[in-house]
N, C-alpha and C positions, 0 to 999 in steps of 0.2 A: 454576551456569547460565551467567552472564554473567562473563568472565573479572576484569573491573574495573568497577565502577559509573561510572567516568568515560570516560577515552579507550579503555578496553578495549571498550566497546559498538561501537567502528568496526571491531574484528578481524573478518575473515573467514578461513575456511581457503583457503589458497593452492592454485589447482586444479593438477592435473598437467597436463603438458604435452598428453598425447594427449585429456584431457577439456575443455581451455580453447580458447575461441574468443573473439575480439575482440568485444566488445557493440557492436551498432550502435545508430543514434538510435532505431530501432522496436523494441529489446528492452527487456523488464521482466523483474524477477526477482519470483517468487512464493514466499512464506514460508508455509508452511501447517501444519507440524508444531510443535505447542506443546512437545513433548519435545524437540526440536532446533532451536530457533528460528533459529539461525545458518545452517541449511542452506537452500537454495532451487534452485528449477528456473527456467532461463530461457526466455522465450517471445519470439518475434519472426517476422520473416519465414521464416528458415532454421529455427526451432524452435517447431513449432505442433502436435506430435503429440497429446499428451493432456493438455492443459492443463485442471487441475482434475477430472479423471477418477479420479484415485486417492484422492480425499479428499471426505468430505462437509463442506462448509461452510455456515455459516449467513449469513456476510455477508462482505464484501471491505472493506478500508482501502486506499485508495490514497494513497501518500505519497512523499517524496524527502528526501534529506539527513539532517538530525537528527532528522525524522520517523520514519525506519526503527527505529532502536533504541528509541524511545519506543513505537512502535506494537508492536513485537516484545514489549516488556514486557507491554502491554495484552493481547496474545495469549496470553501465559502466564497472567497472572491471569485470564482469563476462560476458560480452557481447559475447566473443568468445567461452564460454563453456555452459553456461546456461543462456536461454532468459527468462527474469523475467519481469512482468510487476508490476509497483507500483501503489498501490490503495491508494489515498489519501482521507481519509474519517474524515473530520472535524468535524462532528457531532457523538459524542459519547454515548448519553444518551439512544438512541434506535438504532436498526439495520436499517441503511439506505437502502430503496428500491434499490437506485443504485449499491449498492453491491451486492444485490441479482441478479441484471440485468447482471452484468459482470461476476459473478460466472457462471450463467445458460448458458449465451451465448458462454463462453469459453468451458464449456462442451459440448455444441452442436458442436462446432468447432472441437474439439479435441476426442469426443467420450467418454470422461470420465473426471470426475474433476480434475483440476490441483491441484498439491500440493499447499498448501498454509502454508505462515509464516505469523504470526501476529507479528510485531515488534513493541513493546510497549515501548515508552520513560520512563514510570515509574518504580519503583522498583517492582520485584515479589511481589505478594500479594496486590499490589496497583494498578493493571493494568485494566484500563477500558476496554480494547479490549477483556478480557476473557468473558465479557457477550455476545460478538459476537459469541463466539464458540458454546455456548448452543443452542441460537436462531438458528445459521445455521444448526446445528444437527437437531433440532426438525423440521426444514423445508426441511430436506433431501437435503441440500446443502453443506454440509461439506466433503471435500474430505477424504478418509481414511489415506491420507499422509498429516498430517498437524502438525505445531509445533507452539510454542510460544518463543519470546526471549524478554526479559525485561533488564532494565538498572541494572548495577551491585549493589549489596546491600553494598554500600560503605558509609562510615560516609561522611556526606555533611554538613559544616558549615552553609550553605545557607538554611537548612531545608529540609524536603522530597519533595518540589515542584520542586526543581532543581535535575534533574537526567541526567545520560549520556549513552545513547546508541551509540555503534560505529559499525562501517563499518564490521568489523571482526564477530561481534555477528551476524549480518545479513547474511554475506557470509557463515559462519559455519552453521547458521539455515537453509539456502537454501539447502545447500549440504546434510543435514541430511534428508529432507523431500524429496529430489529428487533421493535419492540413491536406 
């Protein structure tokens, strides 16, 4: 499933020239197929056709960086019970338009907002995804069933920049927002 349980989790297929386009700050990537977790669709201002219309999802996980491979592992583990879509949001300074597109499209498909778990790789209190929550709420795009999970508040000799979010944190968070 994953080429290597360490650095191989960062590997992605290299897009062909005719398929690739530069990601903008408004683009996000939606991983929604647990049988092929490294595949994804891009959504943003120029890429907003059918976000979430091809699959029936039970919940969304919004994450970035090290949280993506961890969330993909959780997606594969949960595939027989809870269908989750993992949204990789590489731009954290502002709410990406692609995230709004995916949330709205899945709402239209399901008739209501899907539960959302924000899986932040930073420790609680230093979580950049918390700004997304307020912005989504202000725009009327936040599910009433949402949660956030962050890295454990443990001592780390490498400083506050190296933190650890694990698969169990994401699985437990998804179970809470979908019950």
